[in-house]
N, C-alpha and C positions, 0 to 999 in steps of 0.2 A: 548463589550461582556458580558453578565451577569455572575457573579461568583457565582450563585446559585448552589447547589449541586443536581445533577441529579441521580435519582433512578430507571428510568424505561425507556423501548424503545421509548414509546411515548413522554415522557418529553426530550428526546435527540433529536428525530425526529423534534419536534416542535422547538427547539431552533435551529437547523440546518437550518430550513425552515425560521428563523427570521435572520439567520446569511448571507446565501449565496443566491446566485441568483436561480431562479426558475430551469435552466438548471443544475446547480451544484447539485441541492437538488434530482433531479430526477436521476443524474448521481450516486450520492451517495447511493441512495436506491437501483439502478441497481448492482452497486458493492456489497451491503450487500447480495443481493438475488444471485446474480452470484457466489460469493465467496463461499456461502454455498452449492450451486449445484456442483461446481468444487471439493469441499471436499468430496462430498458424491460421486459424479461419480467416482472419483478415489480411493474411500475406504480408506480416510487417517485418520491417527490417532496421527501422529506425532506433536501434538499441545495440549495447555490447552485448553480445550473445553468451560469451564463455570467459572464464576467468579462473586458473588454477584448478580445473577440474570440475568447477561448478557451472551450471547453467542457470541463467539469469532468472528466468519465471520461477523455476524449482526452489533456487535459493532464496529468492525474496519472498515467495510465497510460506515458505517454511517457517522463516524466521521474522515475517512482518509484525505479528500479534505476540512475541516473547516476552512484551512487556506490558502486555495488555492487561494482565490481572494485577499489577500492581495497584497500590493504593494511592490516591492522590498525593498524600504525603510522602510516597516514597518517589513518585515520579519527580515531583518538585524537589527533593534533596538529591536525586540522581542528576538532576539537571543543574543544581547549584554547585555540585561537586565538579562537574565536569566544565562549569562556565558555559553552559549552553543558553543562549539568548531565549527567552520566553516572551512572548507579545501577552498584553492586557487579556486577550481572549484566552491563551493558556494558562495564565494564573486564575483565572475565574473558572475554567473547566480543565483541568491537569490531563485527563483522559486525552485530550486532543494532542498531547505531547508524546503518548506511549510510541507513535511512529519513529519518532526521533530518538526516542530511548530504546527501541528495539534495533535501529540502526548502529547506534553506539555498541548496544551489548554484541551485535553480531561482527563489529570490528575487533572487539576484543577476543572472539572466539576464533576468527579465520585469518585475521590481519586486514590489511589496506585494500579490500576488494575496490572494484569501480566505484567512482563517485557517482555516476548516474544511477547506480543501484542504490547507492546510500540516498539521493534524493529521491528515488521512488518509493523507498520505505518511508521517508519523512512524511509524505504527501498521500501516503494510500488512503487516509481517513476522509478527509475534506477536499483533495486537489489542489491545485494552483495553475497559475499560468505556465506556459511554455514545457507541458510534460512531455516527454517523449513516449514512444510507443510502449516500452516495458511499464512505465509510470501509468500510462492510461490503462493497459491491460490488468494491472494489478489492483487499480482503483475498480474496475469493472469486476473483475473476479471475486474481489472483497464481498461484492454486493449479490452476485448471481450463484456462487459456488453450490452445490448440491447439497450441503447440510443446512442451508438457510431456510426455515420453516416458512418463511412469509413468501417465499419465491416460487410461484408456480411455473409449471413448464410453459404456459400460455405467454407468460410475462417474459420468461428467459428468451423465449423465441423472438419476441418483439424486440428486445434489444440486439440480438444477434442478426436480426433481418436488416439493421442499419446498413446504410450504403458503405461506410467505412468505420474505422476505429472510433476516430473523432466523434462521429454521431452517437455511435452506440455509449460512448462515456457521456456525451450531451445527455442522452435520455436518461442514463443512470442518475447523473448529478441532479438533472430537474425532478425527479422524482424523490430523491433524497431530500431536497431541499422543501419540497411540498410535505413530505412526513416530518420533517424537522418542525416545520410550522404549524402543522397539525396536531403535534403531541406536545409541544412545547419543549422538547427534549434538548435541541439546540436551536440558538440562530444560525442563519447562514453566516458562516466564517468569512474573513477577507479573503482568504485562500480558495474557498468554494466560489466566491462571487467574481475573483480574478478568474478562476478557470473557466466560468459560464462565458463571461465576456470574450476571454480569447477564443474559445471555441465558436462563439457567435462570429466573430470576425473572420473564422475559417469558414462561415457559411453552415454551420450547423442548424439544424432546426429540430423540435420533436416531432413533428408529423412523420 
């Protein structure tokens, strides 16, 4: 991947298009737009909105999966070179580290963007406790954006009918955990369970 410094959305989007498959590219654009819509829909303000000409949801949406198509070995090697801590869960399923690797690649491309954006990128797949509005919106958008073939309009409306973003993210998380259990694709990670517990302490319910 190019080490050129990126200054605009157009440059960032073009680089993404050169880096990932068309399907992943369209997904990333969908996540960017949907994350912005979710933040607006729930009137969210608990996040850093702007940095150096970039807006948080669009920036994070565009770059969140830039490392998603790397092989397990490439992800592990990247983390080894950067001295990035990997949990036993990450080592067992390296794909879980793609958010952190994407966050690191984004830093190479644009410089030291806000740390809260970095954290949102790191946890966008499985979640974690203590997520701000941006992280929650990115987590939700990754699941409900328009190119997701499994996502029906009815289901999307159910999530967006939530009383607030916390409950919306909780509903998405519960369905993700249920899907992982039914398919055997993943076991719920410690981050997912911590996110669930954290949201339940806020009073979130699935109903």
